[in-house]
C-alpha positions in Angstrom: 56.1 -62.4 74.2 55.3 -59.1 72.6 59.0 -58.7 71.6 58.9 -62.2 69.9 55.7 -61.3 68.0 57.2 -58.0 66.9 60.4 -59.8 65.7 58.3 -62.3 63.8 56.4 -59.5 61.9 59.6 -57.5 61.4 61.4 -60.6 59.9 58.5 -61.4 57.6 58.3 -57.8 56.4 62.1 -57.6 55.9 61.9 -60.8 53.9 59.1 -59.5 51.7 60.8 -56.1 51.2 64.1 -57.7 50.3 62.7 -60.4 47.9 59.8 -58.7 46.2 61.8 -56.0 44.4 64.3 -58.5 43.0 61.7 -61.2 42.0 59.8 -58.3 40.4 56.7 -60.2 39.0 55.8 -57.1 37.0 58.7 -57.8 34.7 57.4 -61.3 34.2 54.0 -59.9 33.5 55.4 -58.0 30.6 57.0 -61.1 29.0 54.3 -63.6 29.9 52.1 -62.9 26.9 54.9 -63.7 24.5 56.0 -66.8 26.4 52.4 -68.2 26.8 50.9 -67.1 23.5 50.5 -70.8 22.4 48.8 -71.8 25.7 45.1 -71.6 26.5 43.9 -69.4 29.4 43.5 -72.5 31.7 47.0 -73.8 30.7 48.6 -70.4 31.4 47.0 -70.2 34.8 48.2 -73.7 35.6 51.7 -72.8 34.5 51.8 -69.6 36.5 50.6 -71.5 39.7 53.2 -74.2 39.2 55.9 -71.6 38.5 55.2 -69.8 41.9 55.3 -73.2 43.7 58.6 -74.0 42.1 59.9 -70.5 43.0 59.0 -71.0 46.6 60.6 -74.4 46.6 63.8 -73.1 45.1 64.2 -70.3 47.6 63.2 -72.4 50.6 65.8 -75.0 49.6 68.6 -72.4 49.3 67.5 -70.9 52.6 67.7 -74.2 54.5 70.9 -75.2 52.7 72.5 -71.8 53.0 74.5 -72.6 56.2 75.7 -76.0 54.7 76.8 -74.2 51.4 78.8 -71.6 53.4 80.5 -74.3 55.6 81.3 -76.5 52.6 83.0 -73.6 50.7 84.3 -72.0 53.8 82.5 -68.7 53.1 82.3 -66.2 56.0 79.1 -64.3 56.9 80.7 -60.9 56.0 82.0 -62.2 52.7 78.5 -63.6 51.8 76.8 -60.3 52.8 79.2 -58.2 50.7 79.0 -60.5 47.7 75.2 -60.7 48.0 75.0 -56.9 48.3 77.1 -56.5 45.1 74.9 -59.0 43.2 71.7 -57.3 44.3 73.1 -53.9 43.5 74.1 -55.1 40.1 70.5 -56.1 39.3 69.2 -52.9 40.8 71.5 -50.8 38.5 70.4 -52.9 35.5 66.8 -52.3 36.3 67.3 -48.6 37.0 69.5 -47.6 34.1 69.0 -50.5 31.7 67.1 -50.3 28.4 63.3 -50.2 28.8 61.7 -53.5 28.3 59.8 -54.0 25.1 57.2 -56.8 25.0 57.6 -57.1 21.3 61.1 -58.5 21.9 59.9 -61.1 24.4 60.7 -64.7 23.6 57.9 -66.7 22.1 58.4 -70.2 23.4 56.7 -73.2 21.7 57.3 -75.6 24.6 54.2 -76.6 26.6 55.7 -76.4 30.0 57.2 -73.0 30.8 56.6 -73.2 34.6 60.1 -74.2 35.8 62.1 -72.4 33.1 61.9 -69.6 32.2 59.1 -68.6 34.6 60.4 -70.0 38.0 64.0 -69.8 37.1 65.5 -67.4 36.2 62.5 -65.0 35.9 61.2 -65.2 39.5 64.0 -66.9 41.4 67.3 -65.9 39.8 70.8 -65.5 41.2 69.9 -62.3 43.0 67.0 -63.7 45.0 69.0 -66.9 45.8 71.9 -64.7 47.2 69.3 -62.8 49.3 67.9 -66.0 50.9 71.3 -67.4 51.6 72.2 -64.2 53.3 69.0 -64.5 55.3 70.0 -68.0 56.3 73.1 -66.5 58.0 71.0 -63.8 59.6 68.8 -66.5 61.2 71.9 -67.9 63.0 73.4 -64.5 64.0 70.2 -62.9 65.4 69.3 -63.6 69.1 65.7 -62.4 69.3 64.2 -65.6 68.0 65.2 -69.3 68.3 66.9 -70.6 65.1 63.9 -72.9 64.2 61.4 -70.0 64.6 63.7 -67.7 62.6 63.7 -70.2 59.7 59.9 -70.6 59.9 59.4 -66.9 59.9 61.6 -66.4 56.8 59.8 -69.3 55.0 56.5 -67.5 55.7 57.9 -64.4 54.1 59.0 -66.4 51.0 55.6 -68.0 50.7 53.9 -64.6 50.9 56.2 -63.3 48.1 55.3 -66.4 46.0 51.6 -65.7 46.7 51.9 -62.1 45.7 53.7 -63.1 42.6 50.9 -65.6 41.8 48.3 -62.9 42.2 50.2 -60.6 40.0 50.9 -63.1 37.2 47.3 -64.4 37.3 46.1 -60.9 36.6 48.8 -60.3 34.0 46.5 -59.5 31.1 44.6 -56.9 33.1 47.7 -55.4 34.6 49.4 -55.2 31.2 46.4 -53.4 29.7 46.2 -51.1 32.8 49.9 -50.2 33.2 51.2 -50.6 29.6 54.9 -50.7 28.8 55.6 -47.3 30.2 53.9 -48.0 33.6 55.7 -51.4 34.0 59.1 -49.9 33.1 58.5 -47.0 35.5 57.7 -49.4 38.4 60.6 -51.5 37.5 63.0 -48.6 37.8 61.6 -47.7 41.2 62.2 -51.3 42.3 65.6 -51.1 40.9 66.4 -48.1 43.1 65.1 -50.1 46.1 67.3 -53.0 45.1 70.4 -50.7 45.0 69.5 -49.4 48.6 69.1 -53.0 49.8 72.3 -54.1 48.2 74.3 -51.2 49.6 72.9 -51.9 53.0 74.0 -55.6 52.7 77.6 -54.4 51.8 77.6 -51.9 54.8 76.5 -54.7 57.1 79.1 -57.0 55.7 81.9 -54.5 56.1 80.7 -53.7 59.7 80.8 -57.4 60.6 84.2 -57.7 59.0 85.6 -54.7 61.0 84.3 -56.2 64.2 85.7 -59.7 63.5 88.8 -60.4 65.6 90.0 -62.8 63.0 90.3 -59.9 60.5 92.8 -58.2 62.9 95.4 -60.9 63.7 98.0 -58.3 64.7 95.7 -56.9 67.4 96.1 -60.1 69.5 
């Protein structure tokens, strides 16, 4: 029983540590004032709440459909992990070495509903986070410590916690922006970019390890 509880907490923490750097709500904090300049404070709070709900829905959908997507396109687990690692690493390098974000260049949208796009997608749940949850879907099937149904519930709990953290961050966007400023947000973004590179490289290492231990990869060894 203690081992199961430990695995549940470990899986939730792994989900948060993998998703939070790539969703990076602080980046959205820096562009939210420009996107929501035409909205009242109440409307902005409502849009932020809906965006985080949409984000959780998108990620949970791809988590549950991950195995079906892989079977339909005949994608192997090592292939998915290597591809997901490369995508996550790409976003990490972009955050670490890219041009610092300037809020003065943030888009100023005139549309009333910004919750689904651009807030939920691609700001909070873009290609990188989708690749991560699909990879987690395969991990649920390959791990043996938890039943598959409990593994899915655990990862979903991690996704919901990331969405909640994002909501808390975006709700306090005005205060955070004043407190951290452009330089502070860019510095934290670069740190998260480094973490993303580490996570992506580990995905690639795991994928290569699975590939080297797959008998189907060594047909001449039979």
